[in-house]
Backbone as a printed PyTorch tensor [residue, N CA C, xyz], in Angstrom:
tensor([[[ 23.3970,  14.6500,   1.3580],
         [ 23.7040,  15.4410,   1.8220],
         [ 25.1460,  15.7180,   2.8510]],

        [[ 26.2660,  16.0910,   2.5560],
         [ 27.8410,  16.5870,   2.9390],
         [ 28.1360,  16.8530,   4.4020]],

        [[ 28.6830,  16.3340,   5.0890],
         [ 28.7890,  17.1940,   6.4680],
         [ 30.1540,  17.5160,   6.4890]],

        [[ 30.0220,  19.1550,   7.1020],
         [ 31.8890,  19.6610,   6.9400],
         [ 31.6910,  19.7850,   9.0280]],

        [[ 32.4790,  19.2150,   9.6180],
         [ 32.3500,  19.0740,  11.5510],
         [ 31.1100,  18.6730,  11.3210]],

        [[ 30.3700,  19.3180,  11.9190],
         [ 29.0330,  18.9810,  12.3680],
         [ 28.2360,  19.7250,  12.4180]],

        [[ 27.8450,  20.3650,  11.2290],
         [ 27.2070,  20.8890,  10.7640],
         [ 26.7810,  20.8350,   9.0490]],

        [[ 25.5430,  20.4850,   9.0170],
         [ 25.5130,  19.5980,   7.6820],
         [ 24.9420,  20.8510,   6.5520]],

        [[ 25.3450,  20.9560,   5.0700],
         [ 25.6940,  21.6050,   4.5250],
         [ 25.0570,  21.0050,   3.8410]],

        [[ 23.9400,  21.8960,   3.1260],
         [ 22.6730,  22.1390,   1.7660],
         [ 23.4690,  22.5900,   0.8240]],

        [[ 23.4350,  22.0310,  -0.1920],
         [ 23.5470,  22.2650,  -1.5690],
         [ 22.8270,  23.9300,  -2.0680]],

        [[ 23.4580,  24.4830,  -2.4140],
         [ 22.8540,  25.8220,  -3.0480],
         [ 21.5180,  25.0600,  -3.8650]],

        [[ 20.0520,  26.3140,  -3.8300],
         [ 19.2690,  26.1570,  -5.2270],
         [ 20.0230,  26.3030,  -6.2260]],

        [[ 19.5880,  25.3420,  -7.4010],
         [ 20.0990,  25.8200,  -8.4230],
         [ 18.5620,  26.9000,  -9.7470]],

        [[ 18.6990,  27.3920, -10.3520],
         [ 18.0550,  28.1030, -10.7300],
         [ 17.4880,  27.7130, -11.8490]],

        [[ 18.2770,  26.8060, -12.7280],
         [ 17.7500,  26.2850, -14.3630],
         [ 16.3990,  25.7170, -13.2620]],

        [[ 17.1720,  24.4210, -12.3370],
         [ 15.9920,  23.2960, -12.0390],
         [ 13.9950,  24.4950, -11.2790]],

        [[ 14.6130,  25.3390, -10.6880],
         [ 13.3860,  26.5800, -10.7930],
         [ 12.7660,  26.6800, -11.6190]],

        [[ 13.5800,  27.2860, -12.8090],
         [ 13.0290,  27.5630, -14.0490],
         [ 12.1460,  26.6890, -14.8040]],

        [[ 13.1410,  25.5130, -14.6240],
         [ 12.2260,  24.3050, -15.4990],
         [ 11.0310,  23.8700, -14.4420]],

        [[ 11.1870,  23.8690, -13.5280],
         [ 10.0090,  23.4890, -12.5420],
         [  8.3750,  24.7400, -13.5340]],

        [[  9.0430,  26.1920, -13.4510],
         [  8.0240,  27.1250, -13.6880],
         [  7.4780,  26.1860, -15.0470]],

        [[  8.0860,  26.5610, -15.8720],
         [  7.9450,  26.0770, -17.2050],
         [  7.1210,  24.6260, -17.4600]],

        [[  7.2710,  23.6120, -16.7080],
         [  6.4820,  22.7090, -16.2690],
         [  5.4520,  22.6420, -15.7900]],

        [[  5.1640,  23.5700, -15.0140],
         [  3.3290,  24.4080, -14.2250],
         [  3.2990,  24.8500, -15.2920]],

        [[  4.0110,  25.6300, -16.3550],
         [  3.0800,  26.1630, -17.7050],
         [  2.6980,  25.3680, -18.9840]],

        [[  3.7210,  24.0480, -19.0730],
         [  3.0950,  22.9450, -19.6630],
         [  2.0600,  22.6390, -19.2500]],

        [[  2.0470,  22.0840, -18.2370],
         [  0.4680,  21.2840, -17.7100],
         [ -0.6880,  22.6150, -17.8580]],

        [[ -0.7060,  24.1670, -17.8420],
         [ -1.6550,  24.9160, -17.9600],
         [ -2.2460,  24.5470, -19.1180]],

        [[ -0.8950,  24.7740, -20.1330],
         [ -1.2280,  24.4080, -21.1270],
         [ -1.9650,  23.4250, -21.7850]],

        [[ -2.0030,  22.1560, -21.3990],
         [ -2.1640,  20.7090, -21.8790],
         [ -4.1580,  21.4440, -21.2620]],

        [[ -4.2680,  21.6740, -20.2560],
         [ -6.0430,  22.0020, -19.6800],
         [ -6.2450,  22.7780, -20.4740]],

        [[ -5.5090,  23.9320, -21.0010],
         [ -6.3050,  25.4710, -21.9780],
         [ -6.9240,  24.3500, -23.2040]],

        [[ -5.2830,  23.6430, -23.7790],
         [ -5.8730,  23.5520, -25.4100],
         [ -6.4160,  21.9490, -25.5450]],

        [[ -6.7890,  21.6790, -24.2210],
         [ -7.8280,  20.5300, -24.5160],
         [ -9.5690,  20.8810, -23.9120]],

        [[ -9.2920,  22.0380, -23.3540],
         [-10.8740,  23.0460, -23.3230],
         [-10.9210,  23.6050, -24.2170]],

        [[ -9.9180,  24.1240, -25.2010],
         [-10.0330,  24.5460, -26.5030],
         [-10.9900,  23.9440, -27.5890]],

        [[-10.1670,  22.8430, -27.1830],
         [-10.3640,  21.8290, -28.1240],
         [-11.9150,  20.7990, -28.3660]],

        [[-12.6380,  21.1900, -26.9190],
         [-13.4680,  20.5390, -27.5250],
         [-14.8150,  21.9200, -26.9390]],

        [[-14.4430,  22.7740, -26.8240],
         [-15.4770,  23.5600, -26.8560],
         [-15.6260,  24.7850, -26.3520]],

        [[-16.8710,  25.1090, -25.5390],
         [-17.3090,  26.0690, -24.8980],
         [-16.7680,  26.7150, -23.4930]],

        [[-17.6760,  27.9140, -22.9500],
         [-16.9050,  28.0910, -21.7470],
         [-17.4060,  27.2240, -20.3590]],

        [[-17.6760,  26.3620, -20.9430],
         [-17.7470,  25.6470, -19.1350],
         [-16.9050,  24.6930, -19.2220]],

        [[-16.1850,  24.0000, -20.2800],
         [-15.1420,  23.3380, -20.6070],
         [-13.7930,  23.8720, -20.3380]],

        [[-13.5510,  25.2150, -20.4390],
         [-12.3440,  26.1120, -19.7660],
         [-12.1190,  26.3510, -18.4660]],

        [[-13.5990,  26.8720, -18.2210],
         [-14.2330,  26.4430, -16.3600],
         [-13.8790,  25.6170, -15.7350]],

        [[-13.5580,  24.6940, -16.2610],
         [-13.5790,  22.8260, -15.4750],
         [-12.2090,  22.7350, -15.9450]],

        [[-11.9270,  22.6290, -17.0370],
         [-10.4180,  22.4620, -17.3570],
         [ -9.0890,  23.3890, -16.4300]],

        [[ -9.4230,  24.7480, -15.9640],
         [ -8.7660,  25.2420, -15.0050],
         [ -8.8110,  25.2570, -14.1560]],

        [[ -9.7770,  25.7640, -13.5770],
         [-10.2400,  24.6650, -12.5040],
         [ -9.7290,  22.7120, -11.8100]],

        [[ -9.6190,  22.2850, -12.8290],
         [ -8.8800,  21.1510, -12.4040],
         [ -7.3710,  21.4260, -12.1860]],

        [[ -7.0590,  22.0430, -13.3510],
         [ -5.3650,  22.2020, -12.9110],
         [ -5.3410,  22.6730, -11.5280]],

        [[ -5.8980,  23.8230, -11.2660],
         [ -5.4880,  24.2390, -10.1550],
         [ -6.1190,  23.5350,  -8.7270]],

        [[ -6.9770,  22.7050,  -9.0350],
         [ -7.3350,  21.4310,  -8.0360],
         [ -6.3430,  20.6480,  -7.5560]],

        [[ -5.8000,  20.2450,  -8.8550],
         [ -4.6120,  19.3220,  -8.6380],
         [ -3.1850,  19.6600,  -8.5980]],

        [[ -3.2610,  21.3020,  -8.4180],
         [ -2.0120,  21.8320,  -7.4570],
         [ -2.1980,  21.9890,  -6.1460]],

        [[ -3.6720,  22.1160,  -5.7880],
         [ -4.0490,  22.3520,  -4.3010],
         [ -3.7930,  21.1940,  -3.4700]],

        [[ -4.6410,  20.1100,  -4.5240],
         [ -3.6820,  18.3810,  -3.8530],
         [ -3.0050,  18.0690,  -3.7740]],

        [[ -1.9280,  18.2780,  -4.8920],
         [ -0.3690,  17.6530,  -5.0870],
         [  0.5670,  18.8410,  -4.3950]],

        [[  0.5690,  20.4360,  -4.5600],
         [  1.1890,  20.8320,  -4.3310],
         [  1.4870,  21.1620,  -2.5610]],

        [[  0.5850,  20.7990,  -1.8110],
         [  1.1560,  20.6950,  -0.1720],
         [  2.1890,  19.3790,   0.1200]],

        [[  1.1440,  18.2270,  -0.5370],
         [  1.3700,  16.7580,  -0.1730],
         [  3.5580,  17.0860,  -0.7390]],

        [[  3.4960,  17.8970,  -1.8780],
         [  5.0830,  17.5140,  -2.4390],
         [  6.0110,  18.5060,  -1.6070]],

        [[  5.1710,  19.4840,  -1.4940],
         [  6.1740,  20.3280,  -0.1920],
         [  5.7620,  19.9210,   1.2240]],

        [[  5.0990,  18.7470,   1.3930],
         [  5.9820,  18.3040,   2.6080],
         [  6.9730,  17.6320,   2.7010]],

        [[  6.6060,  16.9410,   1.5040],
         [  7.8060,  15.6150,   1.5450],
         [  9.0830,  16.3410,   1.1770]],

        [[  8.8890,  17.3180,   0.5590],
         [ 10.3170,  18.4530,   0.6780],
         [ 10.2710,  18.7310,   1.6820]],

        [[ 10.0480,  19.2690,   2.8120],
         [ 10.0040,  19.5590,   3.5410],
         [ 10.5080,  18.5250,   4.7600]],

        [[ 10.4620,  17.4610,   4.1490],
         [ 11.2370,  16.5540,   5.1270],
         [ 12.5510,  15.7200,   4.7640]],

        [[ 12.3880,  15.6270,   3.2180],
         [ 13.3080,  14.6310,   2.6100],
         [ 14.7650,  16.0840,   1.3470]],

        [[ 14.3300,  17.0530,   1.5330],
         [ 15.3240,  18.2170,   0.8500],
         [ 15.3890,  19.3000,   1.1480]],

        [[ 14.8740,  19.8200,   2.7600],
         [ 15.0390,  20.8770,   2.9420],
         [ 15.8970,  21.9730,   2.5830]],

        [[ 15.7820,  23.2870,   2.2250],
         [ 16.8710,  24.4140,   1.8050],
         [ 16.3560,  24.0650,  -0.2570]],

        [[ 15.7900,  22.9900,  -0.4260],
         [ 15.6190,  22.5610,  -2.0110],
         [ 14.2390,  23.4770,  -2.5790]],

        [[ 14.1980,  24.7270,  -2.3400],
         [ 12.5420,  25.0290,  -2.6740],
         [ 12.7470,  24.8410,  -4.5010]],

        [[ 13.8420,  24.7020,  -5.3030],
         [ 14.3420,  24.4430,  -6.6120],
         [ 13.8540,  23.1960,  -6.9210]],

        [[ 13.9850,  21.9930,  -6.2190],
         [ 13.7420,  20.4250,  -6.5390],
         [ 12.5810,  20.1250,  -6.2970]],

        [[ 11.8340,  20.9540,  -5.4200],
         [ 10.3230,  21.3480,  -4.9850],
         [  9.6500,  21.7510,  -6.0460]],

        [[  9.6980,  22.7570,  -6.8530],
         [  9.1540,  23.4260,  -7.4430],
         [  8.9890,  22.7410,  -9.0500]],

        [[ 10.4870,  22.2190,  -9.4560],
         [ 11.0650,  21.1640, -10.1690],
         [  9.8540,  19.7640, -10.0640]],

        [[  9.4550,  19.5040,  -9.0930],
         [  9.1230,  17.8970,  -9.0520],
         [  7.3680,  18.9330,  -9.4370]],

        [[  6.8990,  19.7890,  -8.8460],
         [  5.1450,  19.9540,  -8.4150],
         [  5.1260,  20.3300, -10.1290]],

        [[  6.0470,  20.5210, -10.7530],
         [  6.0230,  21.2020, -12.1020],
         [  5.7400,  20.1510, -13.0620]],

        [[  6.6520,  18.5470, -12.5390],
         [  6.6210,  17.2380, -13.4320],
         [  5.3090,  16.8230, -13.2300]],

        [[  4.6390,  16.7270, -12.2200],
         [  3.4910,  16.6900, -11.8490],
         [  2.5670,  17.0150, -12.6110]],

        [[  2.3700,  18.2290, -12.5200],
         [  1.4340,  19.4020, -13.7040],
         [  1.6620,  19.0320, -14.6770]],

        [[  2.9240,  19.1450, -15.3540],
         [  3.1090,  18.4550, -17.0350],
         [  2.6980,  17.2530, -17.3360]],

        [[  2.7430,  16.6770, -16.1030],
         [  2.2870,  14.6940, -16.6920],
         [  0.6060,  14.6470, -16.4330]],

        [[ -0.0710,  15.6140, -15.6700],
         [ -1.4290,  15.4790, -15.6330],
         [ -2.0580,  16.5180, -17.0550]],

        [[ -1.3970,  17.5210, -17.2970],
         [ -1.4770,  18.4690, -18.3770],
         [ -1.9470,  17.7260, -19.7630]],

        [[ -0.2630,  16.5850, -19.6980],
         [ -0.0290,  15.9350, -21.3020],
         [ -1.4800,  14.9470, -21.3380]],

        [[ -1.4480,  14.1260, -20.2630],
         [ -2.7860,  12.7490, -20.3130],
         [ -3.8030,  13.5650, -20.4690]],

        [[ -4.0940,  14.3530, -20.2590],
         [ -5.7570,  15.4290, -20.2480],
         [ -6.0420,  16.0410, -21.4680]],

        [[ -4.5850,  16.7740, -22.5180],
         [ -4.4460,  17.0500, -23.5300],
         [ -4.4730,  15.4710, -24.6780]],

        [[ -4.6410,  14.5650, -23.8900],
         [ -3.9670,  13.5860, -24.6430],
         [ -5.6690,  12.8150, -24.9720]],

        [[ -5.9170,  12.7240, -23.8480],
         [ -7.4900,  12.1700, -23.8650],
         [ -8.6140,  12.8470, -24.1390]],

        [[ -8.1720,  13.8590, -24.7850],
         [ -9.1020,  14.7250, -25.4730],
         [ -9.3200,  14.2680, -26.6480]],

        [[ -8.6470,  13.7540, -27.3540],
         [ -8.8730,  12.5300, -28.6420],
         [ -9.9070,  11.5760, -28.3970]],

        [[ -9.7830,  11.2080, -26.9860],
         [-11.0310,   9.9630, -27.0130],
         [-12.7530,  10.3660, -26.1550]],

        [[-13.3430,  11.9560, -26.8000],
         [-14.3870,  12.2160, -26.0270],
         [-15.1930,  12.5910, -27.6670]],

        [[-16.3810,  11.2900, -27.6590],
         [-17.0350,  11.2780, -28.3710],
         [-17.6230,  12.5010, -29.0680]]])
């Protein structure tokens, strides 16, 4: 963060990062969705979609708190990190479906 006189200057949010974060959230959701689809029944859909939102409810406030502490005013960075975490979990869940007997 650069200083101009005595006022801290916060860089403007970048819309591209926010869109990338939203896209990564969708990728995470699709990872859960396609893993459930490959396995089968309604119960798997319910559990995987519930898992997606549970991960979001657990990691979202933690990342938002870190964002409030370390990069105030940059909601695009917060959204990008939440999206990256969701995408990593979604891709991991999708890959793990190959290990189910």
